[in-house]
C-alpha positions in Angstrom: -21.3 -114.2 -53.3 -23.3 -117.4 -53.8 -26.3 -115.8 -52.1 -26.1 -112.8 -54.5 -26.0 -115.2 -57.5 -29.0 -117.0 -56.1 -30.8 -113.7 -55.6 -30.0 -112.5 -59.1 -31.0 -115.9 -60.6 -34.3 -115.9 -58.7 -35.1 -112.4 -59.9 -34.4 -113.3 -63.5 -38.1 -114.1 -64.2 -39.1 -110.8 -62.8 -37.5 -109.0 -65.7 -40.0 -110.5 -68.1 -42.9 -109.7 -65.8 -41.8 -106.1 -65.3 -41.1 -105.7 -69.0 -44.7 -106.9 -69.8 -46.1 -104.6 -67.1 -44.2 -101.6 -68.5 -45.5 -102.3 -72.0 -49.0 -102.6 -70.7 -48.6 -99.2 -68.9 -47.2 -97.6 -72.0 -50.3 -98.7 -74.0 -52.6 -97.5 -71.2 -50.8 -94.2 -71.2 -51.2 -93.8 -74.9 -55.0 -94.3 -74.7 -55.4 -92.2 -71.5 -56.5 -89.0 -73.2 -59.1 -90.7 -75.3 -60.5 -92.7 -72.4 -60.7 -89.5 -70.2 -62.4 -87.7 -73.0 -65.0 -90.4 -73.2 -65.4 -90.4 -69.4 -66.0 -86.6 -69.4 -68.7 -87.1 -72.0 -70.4 -89.8 -70.0 -70.4 -87.6 -66.9 -71.6 -84.5 -68.7 -74.2 -86.1 -71.0 -75.2 -89.7 -70.3 -76.4 -89.7 -66.7 -80.0 -89.3 -67.8 -80.0 -92.3 -70.1 -80.6 -96.0 -69.5 -77.7 -98.5 -69.7 -78.6 -99.5 -73.2 -78.6 -96.0 -74.5 -75.4 -95.2 -72.7 -73.7 -98.2 -74.3 -75.0 -97.2 -77.7 -73.7 -93.6 -77.3 -70.3 -94.8 -76.1 -70.0 -97.1 -79.0 -70.7 -94.3 -81.4 -68.2 -92.0 -79.6 -65.5 -94.7 -79.8 -66.1 -95.0 -83.5 -65.9 -91.2 -84.0 -62.7 -91.1 -82.0 -61.2 -93.9 -84.1 -62.2 -91.9 -87.3 -60.5 -88.8 -85.8 -57.4 -90.9 -84.9 -57.8 -90.2 -81.2 -56.4 -93.2 -79.4 -58.8 -94.8 -76.9 -59.5 -98.3 -75.5 -61.2 -100.4 -78.1 -63.3 -102.0 -75.3 -63.8 -98.8 -73.3 -65.5 -99.2 -69.9 -66.6 -96.1 -67.9 -66.4 -98.2 -64.7 -62.9 -99.4 -65.5 -61.7 -95.9 -66.5 -62.9 -94.0 -63.5 -64.2 -96.6 -61.0 -62.5 -97.3 -57.7 -63.2 -100.8 -56.4 -62.9 -99.7 -52.8 -65.6 -97.0 -53.3 -67.8 -99.4 -55.3 -67.6 -102.0 -52.4 -68.5 -99.3 -49.9 -71.5 -98.2 -52.0 -72.6 -101.9 -52.1 -72.3 -102.0 -48.3 -74.5 -98.9 -48.1 -77.1 -100.6 -50.3 -76.3 -99.5 -53.8 -77.3 -102.3 -56.2 -74.3 -104.1 -57.8 -75.3 -103.6 -61.5 -73.2 -101.6 -63.9 -75.8 -98.7 -64.3 -75.9 -98.2 -60.6 -72.1 -98.3 -60.4 -71.8 -95.8 -63.2 -74.4 -93.5 -61.5 -72.3 -93.6 -58.3 -69.2 -92.6 -60.3 -71.1 -89.8 -62.0 -72.4 -88.5 -58.7 -69.0 -88.7 -57.1 -67.1 -87.1 -60.0 -69.6 -84.4 -60.9 -68.9 -80.8 -59.7 -72.6 -79.9 -59.8 -75.9 -81.8 -59.4 -76.1 -84.7 -61.8 -79.3 -86.1 -63.1 -79.2 -90.0 -63.1 -81.6 -92.8 -64.0 -82.6 -95.1 -61.1 -82.8 -98.5 -62.8 -84.4 -100.2 -59.9 -86.9 -97.5 -59.1 -85.7 -97.2 -55.5 -85.4 -93.4 -55.4 
């Protein structure tokens, strides 16, 4: 019985952590549709543009989504939304530069169902 009380007492702090994690996931779930809509737009339309133009277009889209009351992340990041750190690490091992434009290009190529057109920021292709 004493061991059970110690275990329950030791897990008391976990309730706060789990509650915070659940609240964070609820907020993420609420913004999921908007974030995926932005991600689909990036994949479909922004592969041919430079990093600066992509960021400008995304900022405009986020503003339009806010005006239309579509919830999305205020600091939307394509790499955070669709990126997989394990795949990004593998791409880096294979020689892909570690900048955001190259990572976004890798995600676009990986997630596209057809033949994407991407900008090569380092001129390596």
